[in-house]
N, C-alpha and C positions, 0 to 999 in steps of 0.2 A: 511557203515550204522552201527550205534551202536546197541548193543544188546537190549537195552531197547526200541529203536525205532522199531526194528523188532518184539519184543514181543507185543508191543501195536498194531501194524498193524495186526499181525496174530490173536490176540484175537478179535480185532474189526471185521476182515473179517469173522470169524467163529462164532460170538456170536449168530447169528440166524440161523445157518445152520441146526439146529434141525427141523426147519419148513419143510424143504424138507424131512428129515427122517420121521417125524411124518405123513406127508400126504401120504407117500408111504406105510403106515401100514394099515392093516385091522382093527386094534384096536387102533386108534390114541388117544383115550381118556385115555388110561392107560400110566403111566410114563414108561420111558425106563427101561428095565431090568438091574438091578445092579447099578442103579444111584440113590443116595439119593437126593430127590428134594430140601431139605433144604428150603422149603417154596417157591421155584421158580415155575413158570408156567410149564406146561407139556412139551411144546416145548423146554424149556431150558434143560430139562433132556435128550432130544434127541440130543441137541447140545453136551452135555457131552458124550453121547454114541458115536456119530460120531467121536469126537476127540480121545476118548480112543481107539477105534477100528480101525480107518483108518488114523489117523495122526501119523507120526513117533514119538516115545517116546521122542525124543530129543526136540520136540516142544509142549509138553503137558502143558506148561505154558498157552497155549491158553484156557485151561479149566477155567481160571479166568473169561473169558468173559461170560460164561454161567450164572454168578451171577449178570448180569447187571441190573436186575429188582430190586434186593435188595442186593447191594454189602456188606452191613453190615453183611449178613448171610453167606458170603463166609467162608468156613472152614480154609482158608489160614491165616497164621499169618499176612502177608502183604497183605492188601486189595487194594493196590494202583491200580493194573491193573484192578480189577473189577470196581473200582471207575472211572477210565479213560474211560472204555468202556461204563459204565452207562451214563456218561455225554455226550460222543460222540454219543451214540444211541439217546438220547433225542434231541440233536441238529440236527442230521441227519433225525430223524423221525418227525420233525416238521410238515411234511405233514399229519401225522395221527391225528393231532388236528382237522381236518376238517371232523369229522364224518358226514355222509350224513343224515341231519335232515329229509329229505323226505323219506329215505329208511333205517330205522333202522332195518336192517335185515342181514342175512348171504348171502354174495355175492358168486357167483361161484368161485371155486378155480383156477381161471385164471386171468392173468393180463389184465386190461383194457388198450387199446391203449392210449398212452399219447396224441394223437391227439384228442381224445374224450374230453379231459380236457381243450383244447384250445378254448377260446371264447365259452364256453359251454352254451347252452340254455336249457330251461326246457325240450324240446322235443328231446334232443340229445340221440340217441341210443348208447348203449355200444357195442364196438367191442372188441373181446377178442383175445389175442395172443394165438396161439395153443401151447399146452404143448409138445414142440419138442426141441431137441438140436438145437442150432443155425446153420443154413445152408442156402446156397444161393438158396432157392427154394421158389416158389410162395406160396405154402401151409404152409410155415414156416414164411416167413417175413410179409405176408399180413394178417392182423387181420380180423376177421369175426364176424358176429352177432351170429354165431353158437358156442355152447360150447361143451366141450368134452363129456358131459353127463355121461353115465355109464363107459366110458373108462378112467376116471380121475385117478383111482388108478393105472392102468397099465402104463399110461403115466408118472406118478410120479415115478414109479419103474425104468423106463428107465433112467430118469434124475438122480435119486439117485445113480443108479449103475455106471453111467458115472462119477459122481463127486467122488464117493468112490474110483474108480480105479485111478483117477488122484491124489487124496489126499494121497493115499498109496505109491506113488512113491517118495522115498527119493533120491534126486539128490546129496546129500552131501554138498550142499551150501545153507545156510538159505535164502539169498536174492533171489536166483533162485527158491527155493521151494515156497517162498511167491508169487512171480510173476507168477509162473506156476499154482499155486492154483487159483490166481486171473483170469488168462486166462481160466481155467477150469470152474470157476464160471460164467464167461461171457457165455460160451458155454452151460452150463447146468441149470443156474438159471436166465438167461435173461428174461425168460417168466414166472417165478414163482412169484406170488404176495408176497410181504413182509408181507402184512396183508390183510385180507378180511372180518373179523368180524366187522360189524358196521363202516367200513371205506372203501371208494372207493379204490379198489385194482389196482391203476394205477401206483404204484411204484414197480419195480421188486426187488426181493431179492438180485440180483446182484448189482443194483444201491444203494439200502439202505446199503448193507453190505460194499461195497467199500468206500462209503462216511463216514460210521461210522469208518472204518479203517483209513481213511485220517484224520478225526478229532481227533481220538485217538492219532495219531502221533503228531498232532499240539499241543495237550494238554499236552504232556510230558514236555513242558517248565515250567509248573506250579507246585507248591508244593501241597501236599495233602490237606492242609487246604483251599487253594483257590479252589481246585476242589470240595471239599465237600460243601463249601459255595455256589459256583455256581450251583451245582446240586439242592440245595434247592431253589435257585432263579428261575431256569428254571422250576422246577416242579410247583411252585406257578404261574409263568407266563403263562404256558400252560393251567393251570386250572383256570386262571383268578382270582387268590387269592393273588395277589402281596401285599407285605407289605411295610412300609416305608423303604427306602434305597435300595429297589430292582431295582428301575430305574437307580440308579447310577451304580449298579453292571452290569445291562444289557448293559450299555454303554461301559463297559470295553472291550478292544480288546482281542479276543481269538485266532485268526488265521489270516493269510495273504492270500489273493487271488492274485495269480500271473498270468500274461498273457505274453506270448511270441509271437512275430510276425515277420516274415521275410518280409521286404519291398523291392520293386524292382523286384518282381517275374515276372510281365508281361513283363517288358523290358528285363529281363534276358532270358526269354523263347523265346520271339518273335523277338527281335532285332537281327536277323541273316539273312544272305543273302539267296536267293532262292536256290543257289547251295548247295548241300549236306543237305538241310533243313530236308528232310524226315528221313535222317539217324541220325541226331543229336537232332531233336525236342523232340521226346518221351524220349530220354535219358536225356535231360535237365530237362524235366518235372518230371521224376521219381527220378532224382538226388535230386530235391528239397524235395521230400518226405523223402529220406534218410537223407538229410541235416537237415530237421526239426526234425527227430527222433534223430539224433546225437546231435543236440543242446539241445533237451529235456533231453537226457541222461546226457549231461554235466551239466545242471542245477540241475538235481536230484543228481548226484554224488557230486557236490560241496556243495549242501545244506544237504547232508546226508539223502535223502528221498527215500522211496521205491516207486515203480510204482503205488501202491494203491492210492497215492496222486494226480494222474493225473485225472482231470475231463474230459478232452477231448483233442484229438490231431487230426489235419487234416487240409488240405487247407493252409498249411504254417504257422499255428499258433497252440498254445496249451494253456491250462489253468490248473492250479494246486493249491492245498492248501498246505500251509507251516506254520511252527511255526513262531511266531513273530520275533524270532532271525534271520530269513531269510532276513529281511529288511536290516540288517546291512551288509550282505554279497553280496547283489545285485550290489552295485557300482563296486566292484572289479571284480565280475563275468561278468558284462556288459563290462568292459574295456578289459578283457581277450578275450572274444568272438569277440568283435569288432576288435581287433588287428589281430585275426586269419582270419576273413573274409576279412579284408582289404588287408592282404597279399595274400590271395587266389584269390579274385575276384575284388580287387580295390573297387571302390564306387558303383559297380553294385548291390550288395546285402548288406543289413543292417539288423541287428537283434535288435529289440527293446524289452526290457523286463522291466516290472514294476509291482509293487505290491501295494495293498491297504489293510490296516488292516480291519478286519471284527469283529464287536463287537458281544457279545452273542446275542443281539437282532436281529442281521443280519441274524440269522438262523430261526427266527420265520416266520410264514407264511406271504408272501407278501413282506418281507424285503430283501431277498437275491438279487432280480433283481436290487435294488438300488445300491448295492455294485458291482454287475456285471457291471453295467453301469459306475460306478466310475473307475473300473479297466480298461475298454476299453478307457475311457477318458485319463487315465494316460499313457497307451500304445501309444495312438495317440500323446500325448504331447512328449513322448520320441522319436517318429519318426520325429517330427518337430525339435527336438533338437539333431539330430544325430551327433555323433562324439564328443560331448562336454566332454564325459567321458575320452577322450584322454588327456585332459588338455593341457599342454604346447606342446605336440606332435601333436596337432591338425593341425596346419598350414602346417608343413612339410609333414605330411602324406597325406594331401588332396590336397594342392596347389603347393607344390614344383615341379618344372619342371623336367621331366625325362632327363636322360643323353644321350638319343639317339632319333632319329626321322627322318622321311623322307625317309626311306628305304622301297620301295614298296614290295620288295621281302620278307620282314619280317612282312607284314600285313596279318593277318589271313583272309582267304576267307569266313569264316563263321561268326565270331563275329566282324570282321573289326578292331580288336585291334592289334597294332604292338608289337611284342615281339621277343626275341631271339630264342624261341622254335618253330618257324614255320618251318614245314617240309612238302613239297608237297603242300604248300598253306594253310595248316591248323595248328593251334597252338596245343600244347600238350593237353591243357585243353579241347578244342572243340573236338579234336580227341577222347579223353577219354570218352566223353559223348556217342559216338557211339561205340567204341571198348570195353569199360568197362561196359557200361550199355545198350545202345540201341540194340546191337546185342544179348545180353544175356537175356534181359527181355522177349521177346516173347516165348522163349523155356523154361523159368524157371517155375517150380512148387512151389519152395520155395526160399526164400532169407534168408541166414544165416548171422546175424549180430554178429560178434565177438567183445565183449566188453572188453576193457583193458585200459591200460594207454595211454594217449595222446602222439602222436609223431609228434611234430610241425616242425621237421627239414626241410621237403620238401613239397611243395604244388603245384606241377606242373600238377597233374591230379586230376580227381574227387575222385579217391580212396585215393590219398594223403591228400586231404582236410578232408575227412571223418576220416582218420586215425589220423590226427592232433587233432581230437576231441575224439579220443578213440574208433573209430568204424571201423572194417574191414568187407569186404563183400565177401561172397561166394554164387554162384548160384547153385541150385540143380535142375537138369533136369529130372531125373528118379530114379527108385528104386535102381539102381546099385550104385548110388553115395552116399557117406556118408559125414558128416560134419567134417571138419578138415583141409582143404586146405587154411591155413592162413600163411602169411609171419612170423608173430609173434604169438605165442600161446596166445590166449585170456584167460581171467579169466573165462568167461562164454559166452554162446551163446543165442541169441534171434532168434528163427525160425519163419519166417513169411510164413504162407501158403497163397498163392495168390488166391487160390480157395478152395473149400471144399476138405480136404485131405482124400485120401483113405488110407494113411499110413503116418507115420512120419519118416524121414530119421534117420539112426543111427548116434549117436554122442557120442564120448568118453569124452565130456566135459559137465558140468552142462548146461542144455538147457531148455528154455522156449518155449512152443508151443502156438503161437498166430494165430488166424484167422485174416488175413490182406488182405481183398479183394481188388484186384487191376485189372483194365482193362489192360491186358498185351498182347492182341491179336492185332498185328500191321501188316498191309499189307507189304509183302516183295517187295514193289514197290516204285519207285520214284513218286513224285507228277505228273510228266509228264506222266508216265505210268498209274497212277491211273485215270487221267482225260480222257484217251482214252477209259475207260470202261463206260464213261457217255453216255447216250442215247441222240441222237440229237446233240446239241452244245457241243463241248468238253470243259467242264468247271468243276471246283470243287466247291462244296458248302461248305462254312465255317459257322459253327453254334456255337453260344454262347448262353448259357442259365444260369439263376440262379433263386433262389427263391425270390419272391417279399416280401419286408418288413419283412424279417426273423428276423431282430433285434427287431422289434416291438413285434413279437411273444414271444421272450424271456422276453421283458420288461412288456408287457401288456396282453399277451395271456392268462395268468392264472388269470386275473382279476386285478383290481386296488384298492388301499386303503385297508380298512378293509375286503373287499370281496375277496381279492386275496388269492389264494391257492398256490402261487409260493413258492418253497422250493429248497434247494440245490439239493436234489435227483431228483426232477422233471426237473430242468434245465439240469442236467447231462443226464437224460433219453431222453429228447428232442434232445440233441446234438447227442446222440448215434443213435437214430432212424433216424434222418436226414442223418447222415453219412452212415448208412446201405444202404439207397437208392442210394445215389450218389457215394459212394465207391464200393458198391456191386451190386445192382440190375441193374444199367446201364451197368455193365459188361455183364450181361446176354442179355440185349437188343442188345448191340453191337455185341455179338457173333453170333446173328442171321444174321448179315450182312456179316459174313464170312470174306473175305479179302477185303472188300469194304469200310471199315470205319477206319480212322486213328484217334485214340483218343489222342489228345494232352494233355488233362487234364479232369479228372472226379473225383471230390472229394469235401469235405466240402459241399457246396451247389451250386457249379459251374460246368459247362460243356463246353468244347471246342472241337469240332469234325470237321474233314475234310473228305469229301467223295465225290464220283461223284455227281454232282449237283442234278440229278433227284432222288437220294435216300434221300437227305437231308431234304426236307420239311416234308415228311412223318415220317422220323426218329424223327424230332423235335416233331411232333404231337404225336407219340408213347410215347416219354418220358413224355410229358406234361400229356397225358392221364393216363399213369401208375402212375405218381406222384399223380394225383387227386384221383385215386383209393386207393393208399397207405395211403393218409390222409383222406379217407372217404369223398371226395369232400367237404372238409371244405372251406366255402366261403372265408375266410380270408387268406388261405395258398395255394399258387399256384405259377407256374413258368411263366416267360416270356422268349422270345427268339428272336434272330435276326439272319438273314442269309444274307450272301453276296456271290457274284460269283467271282471266280478268275481263272486264268489259271495257269498251273504248274510252270511257272517261275516267278510268281508274288511274291514280297517280303513278307515273313511271317509276319513281323511286320505291314505291311500295311494291309494285310488280317485280322489280329487280330483287327486292328483299325477300319476297315470297318465293320466287324461283330459286334464290340463293339458299334459302332455308331448306327447300326441297332437295337441292343438290347436296347440302351437308347431310341430310338424312340418308341420301344414297351413299355418301362416303363414310357414314358411320357403320355400314354393314361390313362384316368381316370379309376381307378379300376385295371389298369394293366391287368395281366392274358392274355397277348397278344403275337402276333407273327408278327414281321416285315418281310414281304416277298415280293419280287418284288417291293420294294420301298414304300409299303403301310403297314399300321399297321392294323391287324385284331384281334379281340377277337378270342379265339380258336373256339368258336361256329361259328363265321362267316367264319373262315378258313375252317371249315368242309363243309360249303356251297360252298366255292370256289372250294374245292376238288370235291364235287359232280358235280359242273358245269364243272370242268376240265374233269372228266371221261365222261360226256355226250358229250362234244365237241371233245374229243379225239376219241371216237367211231364214231362220226359224220364225221370227216374229214379224218380218217385213211382209207387206201385202204382195200378192201375186204380181201386181202391175209393176212392182219394183224388184222383181226377181226372187221374192221370198215365197214362203209356203203359208203364211197367214196365221200362225199360232197366236193365242192370246198373250198380250204383253204382260199379263199378271205373272207369268213365269219369271220375269226379270225381278219383280219385287219379292217373289218367293225365295229365289236364290240369295238375295241380299238379306232377307230376314233369317234364313237358315245360318248364314255366315255370322250375323250379329249374335245369334244364340250361341254359336260355336265359340266366338270370342268371349262372350260373357262367362260361359262355363269355364273356359281356359283361364280367364282372369280370376275367377273364384278359387280355382285350384292352385293357382300360382305356377302353373306349368306353361312353358313356352311352346309345347307341342300340343296338337289337337287332343282333346279329352272326350271320352265317350259321354253322350248325354242324350236328352230327348230329341235333339235336332236330327239324330240318325233315323229313328223310327218315324218321326214326323216327315222327314224328307222322303223316305220310302213310301209312306202313305200317300202323300200328295202326288208324287210322280206316278205311282201305280194308278191312281184315279185319273190323272191326265192322259196317261198312255191308253187306258181302257176306253176313255171317251173320244180319243182322237182318231182321225182317219189318216190314211197314207196321203202324202209323205210325212205329215206332221208326226205320226205315230213313230216312225223309224228314227226321226231326228231326236224326239224326246227320249226314246230308248237309249240312244247314244250317250246323251247327257247323263241319264240315270245310271247306266252301266259304268261309265267312267267314275262317277261318285262312289258307287258300290265297290268297284275293283280297288279303289284307293281308300276305302273305309272313310270316305268323305274328306280325305286329306287334300283332294284337289278342289274342295269347295272355295278356298280363297281365290283360285284362278277363275272359277265360274262366276263368283260373286263380282269380282272386279270387272270381268267381261260384261256382266249384266248391267252394271252401272255405266260402263262405256257405251253400250248399245242404247241404254235409256237416254243418255245425253244426245246421241246421234239421231234418234227417231223422234225426239220431242218436237212437237209442233211449235213453230215460231210464234211468239206472243207480241203484244203491243210494246212499244218502246217504254211506256211507263211501267208496265208489268215487269219488263226485263230489268229495269233499274231497281225495282223493289226486291228482286230475288236475292 
């Protein structure tokens, strides 16, 4: 990374840091001591104070950023850096052009949840993020209508002191210092509003600052004259005072929005045999996280960009901002990465990367989603045209027959691919997902990524592939371990804390400290062993979930047309908040299950879990309910889920397919927000009713020693038979609604006989079921029937292994 790029990024990142300093003062209305304001706002003097006192002297060029409000008043002879940050700030802060016309007032000094700004109505209540350092805790991640009140000053002091301490650490390497400061700003300013006077404080200081830094880097491509001209155009445009010629300037490209996406992920993870699946599955999944990071680091390295330019990474894809010159470098970069992945994984995985230019006008309110959509379209097209970048080498690389074949002893028992590296029935690559990753991940507290020069010589194992992209891996399990066990000494280290860290391991290399929440608690059991812990029938439940219409939230959630408040910072804030739930909070939910849930994947907006079947439906409901609370029960933002049943030897790829089909059934329901369970799709509200029926029936038919009342289990079969008759009659009539038929009087007859013959408390519980059916003209029969099937599976006596496999 070149010096001028580093300086632009650092000045952009720290240009508004004074807002944190100022709000932690008892006298915030006075300029910072010892700083000449030079006509700048008071918070700018505190930015200068922070830089002078807590940023190493070698990086004091960042002081130029404090003059971003009036760059011409900077005392420096060269005002270019101030000009860069000024323009970048305006483009990043397009969100502040939406001063709340209904509430021209001073807002609380807390960030409003970004979910309050999606599909916002007049009566939407504001929920505020607590002023706390980022942590995987409910009272930190979940916003509330309550504000800090009189504790605001003390809360800001804690955040300020944490950032001061991080900024003062000189690691001796500019690029590492910049990224470490970025990570610290995420931890301490993620909840600090960038602005709250006469502007809805829904964008954090972290999101605004990092996007300003990213844009400042992109603008280094342009001469001072162009920057000065654009700054005038942007000021007039935001104030709606444009003049002749401004429209042409606004149409000029200023940056490139780049998207990277790994395709083939599902087949790569799931297309493995049942044997050894539990050992390799999680390793494969986490390997893809590491591979995504390695590819991102490769792109940043080859384009000469700092990590500040990353908008979002997760779920096998990433997005970043780059200078216009990056477009010329993408073809060669794409070819190089394709060759690396082809050598390592054949055609199983493909990396698509594409970029679209974004004009100045693209950063105005409502405009950025248009270019976000174009970028996704370009990435999709790249995935459809895979391998064309190889040019003349395309045919040989993809279609040329291999020189061996037909040797069953050389076929891997996990992935099914024939290779010379098969030992003990497993190839080196599949074995490495277990030995190098799967076995280490559950015990790891940190993952150290050593960044250095790529080494493409050998790609036999997962570690080899990562090292071919310039990344080495070390696992840190406890406080006794330090960073440094790498084959080749890296240039610097990225430390991922997989949970809230109580400490950071010692490292004698320049190191970045990132919070990288990951579900790493994995049962030390095979799937056969795990299914034996199921109650009743020995089966596993396979659960897949994702957010409904999330793409539409990015496109239209902030409004459409002139009424849109969409901006770069808001898009990045939404990405981060969604990621915190799926990468982080689901970790906490799964931990409550102890060693009973196998997390194949949780990240981006997707979930894939395997657990004893009886745990799975309520686990799904818990996740859906927690997400609803997280987004304040926003009607247009919710999750759907699908569950299938498998036995321990069932092929993983087929289990994934079955659960995926169940998920699609749920998503086919109008309005979605649904769960496909036991072959039927329920809204989450209806599933709650099914669960209530289940609990009632379970107590009704369970023996007294198990807390039940001991009613005959034949009742369960009766409810299912009545439902089958109801569905048959409805099918004959062609009606989607319940139709009157014999099942009505048959149900009344059978229930009357059972009630008459029963004694208390069975009698009263049977009456409850019968009354509910009658009150709803048997419209609630689907609920009771599904509940009966659920109870049937739960109380079924365990059978022999051979009988289980025959079912």
